[in-house]
N, C-alpha and C positions, 0 to 999 in steps of 0.2 A: 865775831865771837859774841855770843849772847849769854845773858844770865838767866837763871831759872830759880824760882823760889818754891820751897816746900814749907808751908806754914801750918801752925795749929789753929790760927784764928784768921777770920776774914778781914779784920782791921789792918793787919800787916800786909796781907795779900792785896787789898785795895790800895793801900798807900804806896806800895812798891809798883803796882800796876800803873799808877799815875806817873811814876818815874820811868815808865817804859819797860818794866821787868815783868814778864809773864810768870805765872805760878799757879799753884793749887793749894787747897786746904785739905789736910788729912787729920784723922783722929784715931786711926787704928794702925798698928804696926804693919799689917799686910798691905794696906793702902799706901803707906809710906814707902815700903820696899818696891811696890809696883811702880810708883812714880820715880823712884831712884833709878830703877832698871831702865825705864823708858828714857830718862834724861841722859844716862851715861851712854846709851846707844845712839844718841843724837849728836853727830859731829859738830853741829853748830853751837852747842852749849859748852861754853868754856868755864863757867863758874856756876856751881850749884850752891845755893844759899838756903840755909835752914834756920828756922827759929829754934830757940833752945828746947822748947817742949816737943816740937816735931822731931828734932834730932834725938831727943831722949827716948823716943819710941823705938828707935832702931840703932841705938848707940854702938853696939858691938859691930853691927854690919857697916856702919859709917867708918868706924875706926879701921876696920879691915880694908875698906876701899881707899881710905886716905893713905894707907901704907902701900897699896898695890898699884893704884892708878896714877898716871901723870896728869891726865885730864879727865874730867873737869876738876878744877880746883874746888874743894869742898870746904865751905866755911859756915860757921854758926854765928848768928847775930842775936843780941838780946831782944827779947820780945817785950810787950807792954807790961808784963808781970815782974820785971826786974831782971837782974843779971846774976849769974853764978860766977864763981871765980875762974875766969878764962885763963889766967896764968897757971893755975893748978892743972887745968885741962891740957895746956901745952906741955907742961913739965911731965905729966903722965904719958903723953904721946911720945915725947922724946925718950923717956925711960923705956917704954915698951918697944920702940923701934930700934934703938941702938944700944940699950942697956946702960945709958949714962944718966946718973941722977944729978939734977941741977939744984 
């Protein structure tokens, strides 16, 4: 199983590449969707990693995939510009998927 990164900046992509994680840099929603579609069709990719800004480009599409797909696992990581409230994001996902408010 491999990991694949979709980032909005070259610094994160280079850093994770040094750790052995391949990836790409996107700045437009269409490019992000194309990379996602390519990654989910590859059976070797088990974890799809996004920086926050790259994930924000296609937030609704990612949320849908998180609910429908068993693999790859889709996760967001904070980027160099800081972090948003991940707990709030998880709570929203639980509420949307099963209707339970935490």
